[in-house]
N, CA and C of each residue as an Amber inpcrd file, in Angstrom:
protein
   414
  94.9940000  14.7980000 -57.5670000  93.8810000  15.4500000 -58.1160000
  93.2480000  14.8970000 -58.7710000  91.7530000  14.7540000 -58.8850000
  91.0120000  13.9340000 -59.9470000  90.0930000  14.8830000 -59.9460000
  90.1330000  15.0760000 -61.3810000  89.1960000  15.9710000 -62.2310000
  87.9010000  15.3130000 -62.8650000  87.1150000  16.2290000 -62.9890000
  85.8370000  15.6380000 -64.2600000  86.5700000  15.6450000 -65.4680000
  86.3300000  14.0740000 -66.2000000  86.9640000  14.1810000 -67.5920000
  86.3280000  15.1530000 -68.3020000  87.0040000  15.3250000 -69.7390000
  86.2980000  16.4890000 -70.6280000  85.2780000  15.8640000 -71.2610000
  85.1500000  14.2820000 -71.3760000  83.7160000  14.4180000 -71.9780000
  82.8210000  14.3650000 -71.0460000  82.4590000  14.2500000 -69.9210000
  81.4560000  14.5430000 -68.8380000  81.1810000  15.9850000 -69.1380000
  81.9390000  16.9730000 -68.9240000  82.3220000  18.5860000 -69.0600000
  81.3650000  18.9620000 -70.1510000  81.9710000  18.0940000 -71.5130000
  81.2380000  18.5990000 -72.6430000  79.9050000  18.4110000 -72.7430000
  79.3770000  16.9700000 -72.4470000  78.3610000  16.8970000 -72.3710000
  77.4530000  17.5240000 -71.5570000  77.4820000  17.9380000 -70.4100000
  76.8720000  18.8990000 -69.6440000  76.3960000  20.0240000 -70.2350000
  77.9540000  20.6150000 -71.0550000  77.7040000  21.7490000 -71.5020000
  76.8810000  21.9050000 -72.8740000  77.0020000  20.9040000 -73.4100000
  76.0630000  20.4190000 -74.4220000  74.2640000  20.7450000 -74.2860000
  74.4050000  20.0510000 -72.7170000  72.7110000  20.2050000 -72.3670000
  72.7310000  21.4890000 -72.0550000  73.4500000  22.2540000 -71.7240000
  73.2790000  23.8480000 -71.2230000  73.1870000  24.4600000 -72.5820000
  74.0020000  24.2360000 -73.5460000  73.5690000  24.6950000 -75.0750000
  72.3710000  24.4310000 -75.5570000  71.6580000  23.2490000 -75.3530000
  70.3610000  23.3470000 -75.6050000  69.0830000  23.9270000 -75.0320000
  69.6600000  24.5200000 -73.6460000  68.7650000  25.3890000 -73.1980000
  68.7740000  26.5760000 -73.3930000  69.9850000  27.1690000 -74.2310000
  70.4440000  28.2660000 -74.3330000  69.7620000  28.5740000 -76.1760000
  69.3850000  27.5450000 -76.7380000  68.8450000  27.5430000 -78.0140000
  67.5190000  27.7210000 -77.6190000  66.7620000  26.7430000 -76.8710000
  65.6330000  27.0410000 -76.6080000  65.1620000  28.5780000 -76.0880000
  66.0970000  29.1310000 -75.1000000  65.9240000  30.5460000 -74.7640000
  65.6780000  31.4560000 -76.0500000  66.9150000  31.2630000 -77.0240000
  66.5310000  32.2200000 -78.0320000  65.5260000  32.1180000 -79.1370000
  64.9310000  30.7880000 -79.0290000  63.7380000  30.6670000 -79.8650000
  62.9040000  31.3760000 -79.3820000  62.6210000  31.1290000 -78.1910000
  61.2930000  31.9630000 -77.5100000  61.7780000  33.3350000 -77.1990000
  62.7130000  33.6010000 -76.6230000  62.7460000  35.0440000 -76.1170000
  63.7170000  36.0150000 -77.0260000  64.6930000  35.7970000 -77.3530000
  65.2690000  36.4100000 -78.6610000  66.9390000  36.3990000 -78.1030000
  67.8090000  37.1420000 -78.7370000  69.1220000  37.2610000 -78.8000000
  69.6490000  37.4030000 -77.0380000  69.3420000  38.6150000 -76.5780000
  69.7990000  39.3480000 -75.3240000  69.5220000  38.1050000 -74.2840000
  68.2290000  37.6570000 -74.0720000  68.1040000  36.4300000 -73.0520000
  68.7880000  35.2050000 -73.5290000  68.9840000  34.8200000 -74.9040000
  70.0420000  33.6860000 -74.8600000  71.7830000  34.2480000 -74.7670000
  71.9640000  35.1710000 -75.4170000  73.4030000  35.8640000 -74.4350000
  73.5610000  35.7540000 -73.0210000  72.6150000  36.2380000 -72.0770000
  72.5780000  35.8040000 -70.6010000  72.6360000  34.4420000 -70.4350000
  71.3680000  33.7090000 -71.0820000  71.5710000  32.2330000 -70.5690000
  73.0480000  31.3840000 -71.0630000  73.5920000  31.5750000 -71.9190000
  74.8580000  31.6480000 -72.5750000  75.6230000  31.9270000 -71.4050000
  76.2460000  33.2570000 -71.0400000  76.9170000  33.6950000 -70.1510000
  77.0920000  32.4900000 -68.7810000  75.6490000  32.3400000 -68.2840000
  75.6440000  31.7920000 -67.0980000  75.9260000  30.1760000 -66.9510000
  75.3130000  29.7610000 -68.1130000  75.8540000  28.2940000 -68.1720000
  77.3810000  28.2600000 -68.3790000  78.0460000  28.9290000 -69.2420000
  79.3270000  28.8410000 -69.1060000  79.8650000  29.2300000 -67.9980000
  79.5340000  29.9020000 -67.1240000  79.6760000  30.3930000 -65.7970000
  79.9180000  28.9120000 -64.9790000  78.5210000  28.1280000 -65.0900000
  77.9800000  27.3030000 -64.0300000  79.3950000  25.5910000 -64.8880000
  79.1420000  25.7350000 -65.8400000  80.2240000  24.5840000 -66.0310000
  81.5870000  24.7290000 -65.6980000  82.1520000  25.9660000 -65.5100000
  83.6480000  26.3610000 -64.9860000  83.2500000  26.0890000 -63.4230000
  82.2610000  26.0800000 -62.9220000  81.7350000  26.0490000 -61.5030000
  81.9390000  24.6700000 -61.1880000  80.8810000  23.6930000 -61.9510000
  81.3230000  22.3190000 -61.8060000  82.3390000  21.9780000 -62.1610000
  83.3840000  21.9920000 -62.8000000  84.5580000  21.5600000 -63.0020000
  85.4040000  21.9580000 -61.9010000  85.4800000  23.0210000 -61.3730000
  86.2540000  23.4200000 -60.1780000  85.4190000  22.7010000 -58.6490000
  84.1680000  22.6410000 -58.9000000  84.0480000  21.9190000 -57.4740000
  84.0010000  20.3090000 -57.6440000  83.8140000  20.0610000 -58.8460000
  84.0290000  18.5570000 -58.5790000  85.1810000  17.7990000 -58.8560000
  86.2090000  18.6090000 -58.4350000  87.9720000  18.2630000 -58.2870000
  87.9870000  17.8440000 -56.8860000  88.5390000  16.4170000 -56.8030000
  88.7660000  16.0300000 -55.7090000  90.4990000  16.0560000 -55.1310000
  90.9650000  16.7060000 -54.4940000  92.3440000  16.9970000 -53.9550000
  92.5520000  16.0800000 -52.5730000  93.7400000  15.1180000 -53.4520000
  94.2930000  14.3100000 -52.4090000  95.5870000  14.5580000 -52.1260000
  95.7470000  14.9030000 -50.3890000  97.1940000  15.4780000 -50.1030000
  97.6210000  14.4810000 -48.9190000  99.0300000  13.9870000 -48.8740000
  99.2640000  13.3090000 -47.8350000 100.9640000  13.9450000 -47.2750000
 100.8770000  14.5160000 -46.0860000 102.2990000  14.9410000 -45.4930000
 102.4740000  14.0850000 -44.9390000 103.7400000  14.9820000 -43.8050000
 104.0180000  13.5830000 -42.7070000 103.4420000  13.5120000 -41.4670000
 102.4870000  14.3150000 -41.4240000 101.2000000  14.6560000 -40.5300000
 100.0640000  13.7180000 -40.5270000  99.5150000  14.4450000 -41.7790000
  98.1230000  13.9150000 -41.8950000  97.4340000  13.4840000 -43.6840000
  96.4970000  12.6010000 -43.5900000  95.9940000  12.7390000 -44.9930000
  94.5910000  13.5780000 -45.1010000  94.6970000  14.4610000 -46.1410000
  93.7340000  14.9760000 -46.3330000  92.8280000  14.4280000 -47.6780000
  91.7790000  14.4840000 -47.8920000  90.7220000  13.8170000 -48.9930000
  89.5570000  14.9360000 -48.9730000  89.7380000  15.5420000 -49.7920000
  88.8080000  16.7820000 -50.2060000  88.4650000  17.3550000 -48.9780000
  87.4180000  17.3950000 -48.2220000  87.3250000  18.3790000 -47.1700000
  87.8280000  17.3940000 -45.7310000  87.5610000  16.2730000 -45.8390000
  88.4540000  15.6140000 -44.6220000  89.4730000  15.7710000 -44.4070000
  90.1230000  15.1440000 -43.1490000  91.4910000  14.7570000 -43.0510000
  91.5540000  14.0700000 -41.6900000  92.7110000  13.0030000 -41.6420000
  92.9020000  12.0360000 -40.3760000  94.5810000  12.2700000 -40.3950000
  94.8960000  12.2260000 -39.0290000  96.0680000  11.7840000 -38.7160000
  96.6760000  10.8570000 -39.1580000  97.8730000  10.5970000 -39.6250000
  98.3470000   9.3360000 -40.0050000  98.1380000   8.2380000 -39.1940000
  98.7380000   8.6970000 -37.6150000  98.7570000   7.8360000 -36.9160000
  97.4220000   6.8590000 -36.3830000  96.2370000   7.0870000 -36.8490000
  94.9890000   6.5560000 -37.0440000  94.5320000   5.9600000 -38.2860000
  95.5660000   5.7530000 -38.9730000  95.2330000   5.1370000 -39.9980000
  96.0770000   3.3760000 -39.9220000  94.9820000   2.4860000 -40.1280000
  95.3960000   1.2420000 -40.1510000  95.9580000   0.7600000 -41.2720000
  95.3630000  -0.6240000 -41.9260000  95.4820000  -1.3620000 -43.0320000
  95.2930000  -0.4610000 -44.4030000  95.9860000  -0.1750000 -45.1160000
  95.3340000   0.3440000 -46.3400000  95.6000000  -0.3860000 -47.6520000
  94.2230000  -0.7910000 -48.2340000  94.3550000  -1.7070000 -49.3400000
  93.8100000  -1.0230000 -50.6800000  94.9630000  -1.2200000 -51.9400000
  94.5450000  -0.7080000 -52.9680000  93.4170000  -1.5480000 -53.7440000
  92.4110000  -1.1910000 -54.3690000  91.3080000  -1.8030000 -54.8560000
  91.2470000  -1.6360000 -56.5720000  90.5700000  -2.6810000 -56.8520000
  90.7140000  -2.8130000 -58.2770000  89.2930000  -2.2830000 -58.9040000
  88.8700000  -2.2240000 -59.8870000  87.4100000  -1.5430000 -60.3310000
  86.2820000  -2.5210000 -59.5610000  86.3850000  -4.1250000 -59.5120000
  85.4450000  -4.8460000 -59.1190000  85.5070000  -4.5020000 -57.5470000
  86.3470000  -4.7890000 -56.7020000  86.5350000  -4.3810000 -55.6070000
  86.0900000  -3.1740000 -55.0680000  86.3100000  -2.2240000 -55.9120000
  85.9280000  -0.4780000 -55.3270000  84.4660000  -0.6590000 -55.6360000
  84.0100000  -1.1760000 -57.0980000  82.2360000  -1.2750000 -57.1260000
  81.5590000  -2.1130000 -55.8930000  82.3280000  -3.1370000 -55.4500000
  81.4060000  -3.6510000 -54.2910000  81.5800000  -2.9450000 -53.3200000
  82.2560000  -2.3180000 -52.9680000  82.6180000  -1.5430000 -51.5740000
  81.7670000   0.0360000 -51.9450000  81.7360000   0.4290000 -52.9740000
  80.5270000   1.5440000 -53.2210000  79.0200000   1.0270000 -53.1800000
  78.7430000  -0.2930000 -53.2700000  77.1900000  -0.3920000 -53.5260000
  76.8840000  -1.4640000 -52.4580000  76.8120000  -2.6280000 -52.6890000
  76.1320000  -3.5280000 -51.8450000  76.8460000  -4.1270000 -50.4980000
  78.5970000  -4.0790000 -50.4320000  79.5640000  -4.0280000 -49.3290000
  79.6450000  -3.0700000 -48.7220000  79.0170000  -1.9790000 -48.8550000
  79.5270000  -0.7390000 -48.2270000  78.8250000  -1.0190000 -47.0060000
  79.5820000  -0.1530000 -46.1150000  79.2260000  -0.2430000 -44.5140000
  78.3560000   1.2810000 -44.3490000  77.5760000   1.6100000 -43.9820000
  76.7960000   2.8230000 -44.0660000  77.7400000   3.5100000 -42.8880000
  78.4080000   3.4750000 -42.1170000  79.2360000   4.1000000 -40.8890000
  80.4870000   4.5540000 -41.5590000  80.7310000   3.8980000 -42.8370000
  82.1390000   4.5160000 -43.3260000  82.2170000   5.7070000 -44.0000000
  83.3540000   6.2740000 -44.6900000  83.1570000   7.7230000 -45.1520000
  83.6230000   7.4490000 -46.6570000  83.0720000   7.8060000 -47.4220000
  83.0790000   7.4800000 -49.1560000  83.4180000   8.9750000 -49.3240000
  84.6540000   9.0610000 -50.1260000  84.8360000   9.9920000 -51.0450000
  85.3840000   9.1800000 -52.1830000  84.3650000   9.5670000 -53.2950000
  84.9890000   9.0630000 -54.7960000  84.0230000   9.9570000 -55.7470000
  84.7050000   9.9920000 -56.7170000  83.9130000  10.1620000 -58.0700000
  83.3240000   9.0320000 -59.0470000  82.6540000   9.1750000 -59.3870000
  82.0060000   8.0270000 -59.9700000  82.7200000   7.6960000 -61.7030000
  83.5560000   8.4860000 -61.8520000  84.4670000   8.4350000 -63.4650000
  85.5090000   7.6740000 -63.2400000  86.1600000   7.4290000 -61.8990000
  87.3300000   7.0270000 -61.6890000  86.8680000   5.7160000 -60.8140000
  87.4640000   4.5750000 -61.7210000  87.1670000   3.1740000 -60.8060000
  87.7760000   2.4330000 -59.8850000  89.0690000   3.0450000 -59.7570000
  89.8310000   2.5450000 -58.9180000  90.2800000   3.3400000 -57.3780000
  90.3250000   2.9400000 -56.2490000  90.7660000   3.6980000 -55.2780000
  91.4620000   2.7280000 -53.8490000  91.5400000   3.2240000 -52.6440000
  91.8840000   2.4940000 -51.5920000  90.8210000   2.4190000 -50.5890000
  90.9200000   1.2420000 -49.7050000  89.9930000   1.5480000 -48.6110000
  91.2670000   1.6260000 -47.4250000  90.9570000   2.8580000 -46.6700000
  91.7220000   3.2030000 -45.6520000  91.2830000   2.7880000 -44.3550000
  91.5260000   1.3890000 -43.6650000  91.0270000   1.3110000 -42.3520000
  91.6230000   2.3710000 -41.2030000  90.4020000   2.6390000 -40.3150000
  90.6280000   3.7260000 -39.3870000  90.6230000   3.1790000 -38.0840000
  92.0640000   3.5120000 -36.9330000  92.1540000   2.9900000 -35.9670000
  92.3510000   3.9520000 -34.8170000  91.0360000   4.8110000 -34.9590000
  90.5530000   5.8740000 -33.6230000  89.4690000   5.5860000 -32.8760000
  89.8400000   5.1330000 -31.6170000  88.8760000   4.8100000 -30.5420000
  87.8810000   5.7970000 -30.4790000  87.9710000   6.9750000 -30.5800000
  87.0500000   8.1430000 -30.5350000  85.9320000   8.3080000 -32.1610000
  86.6280000   7.4260000 -32.7060000  85.8210000   7.5690000 -34.2930000
  85.3160000   6.2740000 -34.4840000  83.8200000   6.3560000 -35.0710000
  83.0450000   5.1100000 -35.3620000  83.0260000   4.9470000 -36.4780000
  83.9770000   5.6430000 -37.4990000  84.0770000   5.2710000 -38.7100000
  84.9910000   3.9640000 -39.2740000  84.5840000   3.0020000 -39.6810000
  85.3400000   1.6190000 -39.8870000  86.4800000   2.1730000 -41.1120000
  86.3680000   2.8480000 -41.9170000  87.2290000   3.0220000 -42.9140000
  86.7360000   4.2930000 -43.6380000  87.8080000   4.6560000 -44.4550000
  87.6670000   5.5140000 -45.7150000  87.5320000   4.8580000 -47.0810000
  86.8690000   4.9690000 -48.2280000  86.9640000   4.7240000 -49.1640000
  87.4450000   6.0400000 -50.2360000  88.5690000   5.9600000 -50.7930000
  88.8860000   7.1150000 -51.5960000  89.0750000   6.6330000 -52.8490000
  88.5450000   7.3130000 -53.8120000  88.8830000   7.4130000 -55.1270000
  90.5190000   7.9550000 -55.4730000  91.1680000   6.7300000 -56.4220000
  92.6320000   7.1330000 -56.7020000  92.8540000   6.4940000 -57.9210000
  93.5190000   7.4840000 -59.0600000  94.0870000   6.9290000 -60.3830000
  95.1300000   6.0910000 -60.0940000  95.7380000   6.5460000 -58.9290000
  97.1660000   5.9360000 -58.6380000  97.0560000   4.9120000 -57.2840000
  96.0590000   4.4730000 -57.3210000  95.5720000   3.5740000 -55.9990000
  97.0610000   2.9900000 -55.2480000  97.8540000   2.2590000 -55.7980000
  98.7740000   1.3260000 -55.5370000  99.8180000   2.2720000 -54.8440000
  99.8110000   3.2960000 -55.9060000 101.1410000   4.4690000 -54.9700000
 100.6220000   5.1030000 -53.9190000  99.1970000   5.4750000 -53.7380000
  98.3300000   6.1330000 -52.6280000  98.7000000   4.7740000 -51.3040000
  98.3590000   3.8170000 -51.6220000  98.5070000   2.6460000 -50.4810000
  99.7350000   2.6490000 -50.1090000 100.8400000   2.4850000 -50.8680000
 102.1770000   2.2310000 -50.4850000 102.8390000   3.6740000 -49.6760000
 102.2180000   4.6140000 -50.0230000 102.5610000   5.7420000 -49.5510000
 101.8780000   6.0270000 -47.9390000 100.6810000   5.5430000 -47.9520000
  99.9330000   5.2600000 -46.3000000 100.2150000   4.7520000 -45.6220000
 100.9370000   3.5390000 -46.0840000 101.2990000   2.3050000 -45.4070000
 102.8040000   2.4990000 -44.5240000 103.3900000   3.5140000 -45.0190000
 104.5950000   3.6870000 -44.7000000 104.5010000   4.2290000 -43.1360000
């Protein structure tokens, strides 16, 4: 599970709080309170929706909303921050499936061996990229 870092959520929340102060100055206490409640709800929603869940069982790999059977997985390459940065930007294949979070700099490249699928590889963010690569290579 990859969650948004606390510093990022705090930064977004402080931006929301500046909006609350502006509403309070212009419209008063009741409007500011409503804005604060909505802002707090939004930051919780952002924290929940930005979480990336990676699961591997005996049949398939699930990365966020996508899943693929393990029999279609080819070579799995753990990537350091430099390699990951290149594959996210200038070396990216437009047909590849990218599921990453910008606050995590390492990941894995999972090559796909499915003749029905035009996707050459998945690029997945992972804090423990070597462990994930070893698990998928078995």
